[in-house]
MARSEGU-772094 format. One record per residue (C-alpha): x, y, z; residue in one letter. Coordinates in Angstrom, 2 decimals, always signed. Layout:
<site><east>X</east><north>Y</north><up>Z</up><code>A</code></site>
...
This chain:
<site><east>-6.16</east><north>+17.73</north><up>+8.67</up><code>M</code></site>
<site><east>-2.69</east><north>+16.39</north><up>+10.08</up><code>R</code></site>
<site><east>-1.12</east><north>+13.66</north><up>+7.97</up><code>I</code></site>
<site><east>+2.24</east><north>+11.83</north><up>+8.85</up><code>I</code></site>
<site><east>+3.97</east><north>+10.22</north><up>+6.13</up><code>G</code></site>
<site><east>+6.46</east><north>+7.26</north><up>+7.22</up><code>I</code></site>
<site><east>+9.30</east><north>+5.76</north><up>+5.19</up><code>D</code></site>
<site><east>+10.28</east><north>+2.56</north><up>+7.02</up><code>P</code></site>
<site><east>+13.84</east><north>+1.49</north><up>+7.23</up><code>G</code></site>
<site><east>+15.71</east><north>-0.69</north><up>+9.79</up><code>L</code></site>
<site><east>+18.50</east><north>+1.83</north><up>+10.12</up><code>Q</code></site>
<site><east>+16.61</east><north>+5.00</north><up>+9.62</up><code>C</code></site>
<site><east>+12.74</east><north>+5.44</north><up>+9.57</up><code>T</code></site>
<site><east>+11.82</east><north>+8.72</north><up>+8.25</up><code>G</code></site>
<site><east>+8.69</east><north>+10.82</north><up>+8.89</up><code>Y</code></site>
<site><east>+7.18</east><north>+13.94</north><up>+7.74</up><code>G</code></site>
<site><east>+4.21</east><north>+15.62</north><up>+9.14</up><code>V</code></site>
<site><east>+2.00</east><north>+18.19</north><up>+7.10</up><code>V</code></site>
<site><east>-1.07</east><north>+20.10</north><up>+7.89</up><code>E</code></site>
<site><east>-3.72</east><north>+20.47</north><up>+5.28</up><code>V</code></site>
<site><east>-5.84</east><north>+23.63</north><up>+5.09</up><code>A</code></site>
<site><east>-7.66</east><north>+25.16</north><up>+2.22</up><code>D</code></site>
<site><east>-6.03</east><north>+22.85</north><up>-0.15</up><code>G</code></site>
<site><east>-2.39</east><north>+23.72</north><up>+0.93</up><code>K</code></site>
<site><east>+0.25</east><north>+21.67</north><up>+2.85</up><code>C</code></site>
<site><east>+2.19</east><north>+23.22</north><up>+5.22</up><code>T</code></site>
<site><east>+5.35</east><north>+21.45</north><up>+6.96</up><code>L</code></site>
<site><east>+4.84</east><north>+20.80</north><up>+10.67</up><code>V</code></site>
<site><east>+7.91</east><north>+18.56</north><up>+11.12</up><code>E</code></site>
<site><east>+10.23</east><north>+16.03</north><up>+9.66</up><code>G</code></site>
<site><east>+12.70</east><north>+13.76</north><up>+11.46</up><code>G</code></site>
<site><east>+13.99</east><north>+10.24</north><up>+11.71</up><code>V</code></site>
<site><east>+13.87</east><north>+7.25</north><up>+14.11</up><code>V</code></site>
<site><east>+17.62</east><north>+5.60</north><up>+13.95</up><code>R</code></site>
<site><east>+18.40</east><north>+2.27</north><up>+15.39</up><code>T</code></site>
<site><east>+21.65</east><north>+0.66</north><up>+16.32</up><code>D</code></site>
<site><east>+22.88</east><north>-1.11</north><up>+13.21</up><code>A</code></site>
<site><east>+24.71</east><north>-3.68</north><up>+15.43</up><code>E</code></site>
<site><east>+21.82</east><north>-4.39</north><up>+17.59</up><code>A</code></site>
<site><east>+19.79</east><north>-7.71</north><up>+17.16</up><code>P</code></site>
<site><east>+16.58</east><north>-7.31</north><up>+14.80</up><code>L</code></site>
<site><east>+14.35</east><north>-7.53</north><up>+17.64</up><code>E</code></site>
<site><east>+15.78</east><north>-4.64</north><up>+19.53</up><code>L</code></site>
<site><east>+15.99</east><north>-2.69</north><up>+16.29</up><code>R</code></site>
<site><east>+12.15</east><north>-3.36</north><up>+15.73</up><code>L</code></site>
<site><east>+11.61</east><north>-2.28</north><up>+19.48</up><code>L</code></site>
<site><east>+13.46</east><north>+1.12</north><up>+18.93</up><code>S</code></site>
<site><east>+11.29</east><north>+1.98</north><up>+15.64</up><code>I</code></site>
<site><east>+8.22</east><north>+0.98</north><up>+17.48</up><code>Y</code></site>
<site><east>+9.05</east><north>+3.20</north><up>+20.58</up><code>E</code></site>
<site><east>+10.39</east><north>+6.02</north><up>+18.55</up><code>G</code></site>
<site><east>+7.30</east><north>+6.09</north><up>+16.17</up><code>M</code></site>
<site><east>+4.76</east><north>+5.69</north><up>+18.96</up><code>L</code></site>
<site><east>+6.36</east><north>+8.70</north><up>+20.70</up><code>E</code></site>
<site><east>+6.39</east><north>+10.70</north><up>+17.54</up><code>V</code></site>
<site><east>+2.73</east><north>+9.78</north><up>+16.69</up><code>L</code></site>
<site><east>+1.49</east><north>+10.63</north><up>+20.44</up><code>R</code></site>
<site><east>+3.31</east><north>+14.04</north><up>+20.37</up><code>E</code></site>
<site><east>+2.35</east><north>+15.15</north><up>+16.77</up><code>L</code></site>
<site><east>-1.14</east><north>+13.64</north><up>+16.84</up><code>Q</code></site>
<site><east>-1.78</east><north>+13.05</north><up>+13.02</up><code>P</code></site>
<site><east>-5.24</east><north>+12.16</north><up>+11.86</up><code>E</code></site>
<site><east>-4.06</east><north>+9.58</north><up>+9.39</up><code>V</code></site>
<site><east>-0.49</east><north>+7.60</north><up>+8.82</up><code>A</code></site>
<site><east>+0.74</east><north>+6.97</north><up>+5.33</up><code>V</code></site>
<site><east>+3.34</east><north>+4.42</north><up>+4.43</up><code>V</code></site>
<site><east>+4.50</east><north>+3.04</north><up>+0.98</up><code>E</code></site>
<site><east>+2.87</east><north>-0.27</north><up>-0.06</up><code>R</code></site>
<site><east>+5.49</east><north>-2.97</north><up>+0.36</up><code>L</code></site>
<site><east>+6.40</east><north>-5.11</north><up>-2.82</up><code>Y</code></site>
<site><east>+9.08</east><north>-7.67</north><up>-3.30</up><code>A</code></site>
<site><east>+12.01</east><north>-7.12</north><up>-5.51</up><code>K</code></site>
<site><east>+12.76</east><north>-10.55</north><up>-6.67</up><code>Y</code></site>
<site><east>+16.61</east><north>-9.92</north><up>-6.77</up><code>R</code></site>
<site><east>+16.62</east><north>-9.05</north><up>-3.04</up><code>H</code></site>
<site><east>+13.75</east><north>-10.84</north><up>-1.27</up><code>P</code></site>
<site><east>+15.50</east><north>-10.73</north><up>+2.08</up><code>Q</code></site>
<site><east>+15.46</east><north>-6.83</north><up>+1.97</up><code>T</code></site>
<site><east>+11.71</east><north>-6.99</north><up>+1.30</up><code>A</code></site>
<site><east>+10.97</east><north>-9.20</north><up>+4.26</up><code>I</code></site>
<site><east>+13.12</east><north>-7.06</north><up>+6.54</up><code>L</code></site>
<site><east>+11.32</east><north>-3.91</north><up>+5.35</up><code>M</code></site>
<site><east>+8.13</east><north>-5.76</north><up>+6.13</up><code>G</code></site>
<site><east>+9.20</east><north>-6.26</north><up>+9.76</up><code>H</code></site>
<site><east>+9.79</east><north>-2.34</north><up>+10.12</up><code>A</code></site>
<site><east>+6.71</east><north>-1.50</north><up>+8.25</up><code>R</code></site>
<site><east>+4.90</east><north>-3.90</north><up>+10.63</up><code>G</code></site>
<site><east>+5.92</east><north>-2.36</north><up>+13.81</up><code>V</code></site>
<site><east>+4.97</east><north>+1.00</north><up>+12.44</up><code>I</code></site>
<site><east>+1.39</east><north>-0.22</north><up>+11.65</up><code>C</code></site>
<site><east>+1.40</east><north>-1.62</north><up>+15.28</up><code>L</code></site>
<site><east>+2.48</east><north>+1.92</north><up>+16.69</up><code>A</code></site>
<site><east>-0.14</east><north>+3.51</north><up>+14.60</up><code>A</code></site>
<site><east>-2.92</east><north>+1.03</north><up>+15.91</up><code>A</code></site>
<site><east>-1.60</east><north>+1.60</north><up>+19.47</up><code>A</code></site>
<site><east>-2.16</east><north>+5.46</north><up>+18.82</up><code>A</code></site>
<site><east>-5.55</east><north>+4.81</north><up>+17.30</up><code>S</code></site>
<site><east>-4.31</east><north>+6.21</north><up>+13.99</up><code>I</code></site>
<site><east>-5.48</east><north>+4.74</north><up>+10.88</up><code>P</code></site>
<site><east>-2.92</east><north>+3.61</north><up>+8.26</up><code>V</code></site>
<site><east>-3.20</east><north>+4.14</north><up>+4.44</up><code>R</code></site>
<site><east>-0.80</east><north>+2.83</north><up>+1.84</up><code>E</code></site>
<site><east>+0.22</east><north>+3.90</north><up>-1.58</up><code>Y</code></site>
<site><east>+2.37</east><north>+2.33</north><up>-4.24</up><code>E</code></site>
<site><east>+5.76</east><north>+4.15</north><up>-4.94</up><code>A</code></site>
<site><east>+4.59</east><north>+4.91</north><up>-8.47</up><code>S</code></site>
<site><east>+1.28</east><north>+6.53</north><up>-7.44</up><code>K</code></site>
<site><east>+3.20</east><north>+8.80</north><up>-4.94</up><code>V</code></site>
<site><east>+5.56</east><north>+9.81</north><up>-7.73</up><code>K</code></site>
<site><east>+2.75</east><north>+10.50</north><up>-10.28</up><code>K</code></site>
<site><east>+0.75</east><north>+12.47</north><up>-7.52</up><code>S</code></site>
<site><east>+3.65</east><north>+14.73</north><up>-7.07</up><code>L</code></site>
<site><east>+5.35</east><north>+15.10</north><up>-10.33</up><code>T</code></site>
<site><east>+2.74</east><north>+13.71</north><up>-13.18</up><code>G</code></site>
<site><east>+5.03</east><north>+10.72</north><up>-13.71</up><code>S</code></site>
<site><east>+4.96</east><north>+7.46</north><up>-12.03</up><code>G</code></site>
<site><east>+8.55</east><north>+6.92</north><up>-13.04</up><code>R</code></site>
<site><east>+10.06</east><north>+10.18</north><up>-11.77</up><code>A</code></site>
<site><east>+13.37</east><north>+10.23</north><up>-10.12</up><code>S</code></site>
<site><east>+14.08</east><north>+10.85</north><up>-6.37</up><code>K</code></site>
<site><east>+15.45</east><north>+14.18</north><up>-7.35</up><code>E</code></site>
<site><east>+12.22</east><north>+15.18</north><up>-9.25</up><code>Q</code></site>
<site><east>+10.01</east><north>+14.09</north><up>-6.19</up><code>V</code></site>
<site><east>+12.40</east><north>+16.11</north><up>-3.87</up><code>G</code></site>
<site><east>+12.07</east><north>+19.14</north><up>-5.97</up><code>R</code></site>
<site><east>+8.15</east><north>+18.90</north><up>-5.93</up><code>M</code></site>
<site><east>+8.26</east><north>+18.39</north><up>-2.11</up><code>V</code></site>
<site><east>+10.27</east><north>+21.54</north><up>-1.90</up><code>C</code></site>
<site><east>+8.04</east><north>+23.47</north><up>-4.17</up><code>E</code></site>
<site><east>+4.73</east><north>+22.30</north><up>-2.39</up><code>L</code></site>
<site><east>+6.02</east><north>+23.03</north><up>+0.98</up><code>L</code></site>
<site><east>+8.08</east><north>+26.15</north><up>+0.04</up><code>S</code></site>
<site><east>+11.45</east><north>+24.58</north><up>+1.11</up><code>L</code></site>
<site><east>+14.77</east><north>+25.88</north><up>-0.05</up><code>G</code></site>
<site><east>+16.13</east><north>+22.33</north><up>-0.29</up><code>Q</code></site>
<site><east>+14.98</east><north>+18.90</north><up>+0.18</up><code>P</code></site>
<site><east>+15.26</east><north>+17.78</north><up>+3.76</up><code>P</code></site>
<site><east>+17.96</east><north>+15.40</north><up>+4.81</up><code>R</code></site>
<site><east>+18.36</east><north>+12.56</north><up>+5.10</up><code>P</code></site>
<site><east>+16.19</east><north>+11.49</north><up>+2.21</up><code>A</code></site>
<site><east>+14.10</east><north>+9.37</north><up>+4.02</up><code>D</code></site>
<site><east>+12.37</east><north>+12.66</north><up>+5.41</up><code>I</code></site>
<site><east>+11.67</east><north>+13.88</north><up>+1.92</up><code>T</code></site>
<site><east>+10.17</east><north>+10.33</north><up>+1.00</up><code>D</code></site>
<site><east>+7.82</east><north>+10.49</north><up>+4.12</up><code>A</code></site>
<site><east>+6.79</east><north>+13.93</north><up>+3.24</up><code>L</code></site>
<site><east>+6.06</east><north>+12.88</north><up>-0.49</up><code>A</code></site>
<site><east>+3.72</east><north>+10.23</north><up>+1.11</up><code>L</code></site>
<site><east>+1.85</east><north>+12.61</north><up>+3.34</up><code>A</code></site>
<site><east>+1.40</east><north>+15.09</north><up>+0.37</up><code>I</code></site>
<site><east>+0.18</east><north>+12.14</north><up>-1.86</up><code>C</code></site>
<site><east>-2.50</east><north>+11.41</north><up>+0.64</up><code>H</code></site>
<site><east>-3.46</east><north>+15.03</north><up>+0.84</up><code>S</code></site>
<site><east>-3.94</east><north>+15.16</north><up>-2.84</up><code>R</code></site>
<site><east>-6.14</east><north>+12.19</north><up>-2.91</up><code>G</code></site>
<site><east>-8.35</east><north>+13.66</north><up>-0.24</up><code>R</code></site>
<site><east>-8.56</east><north>+16.92</north><up>-2.07</up><code>E</code></site>
<site><east>-9.63</east><north>+14.80</north><up>-5.22</up><code>N</code></site>
<site><east>-12.14</east><north>+13.00</north><up>-3.22</up><code>A</code></site>
<site><east>-13.70</east><north>+16.17</north><up>-1.83</up><code>I</code></site>
<site><east>-13.78</east><north>+17.86</north><up>-5.10</up><code>E</code></site>
<site><east>-15.47</east><north>+14.76</north><up>-6.73</up><code>A</code></site>
<site><east>-18.02</east><north>+14.83</north><up>-4.10</up><code>N</code></site>
<site><east>-18.86</east><north>+18.55</north><up>-4.78</up><code>R</code></site>
<site><east>-19.18</east><north>+17.79</north><up>-8.23</up><code>R</code></site>
<site><east>-21.33</east><north>+14.86</north><up>-7.73</up><code>Y</code></site>
<site><east>-23.81</east><north>+16.82</north><up>-5.42</up><code>R</code></site>
<site><east>-23.94</east><north>+19.77</north><up>-7.98</up><code>N</code></site>
């Protein structure tokens, strides 16, 4: 199974693709879609949409995974802007006929490290360990995207194992 994790951002949207076989994740590709910080919002969103659509069509994942959006009450405007970016990512996935799944940040952290309050550094170390990388990919948006993809792969493994136990 091929999974793409996507970390939405208006300036830099990270993506990470893993292939899952025999319970092991292998890195396929990681990268970013960048926008012009000086461009109007609608053109930045168009850049994200077109860039992600190109990535999705080229890498052909079976599922896309994004972080569940939540609103930080101190900065609601940031959450609204991230919602725009996330929306065009979901639109690109729909245009490429790829289903979208979402996870809360704490679930991703817990899935990789065992703690829902793990630091970015701890998550980065686990991404490296699980994908046999020497160091976390840069920028951090790629690492975050890979963490989403790995989290989804682990949920899938758990569901398969639960089905086996149920049948036996």
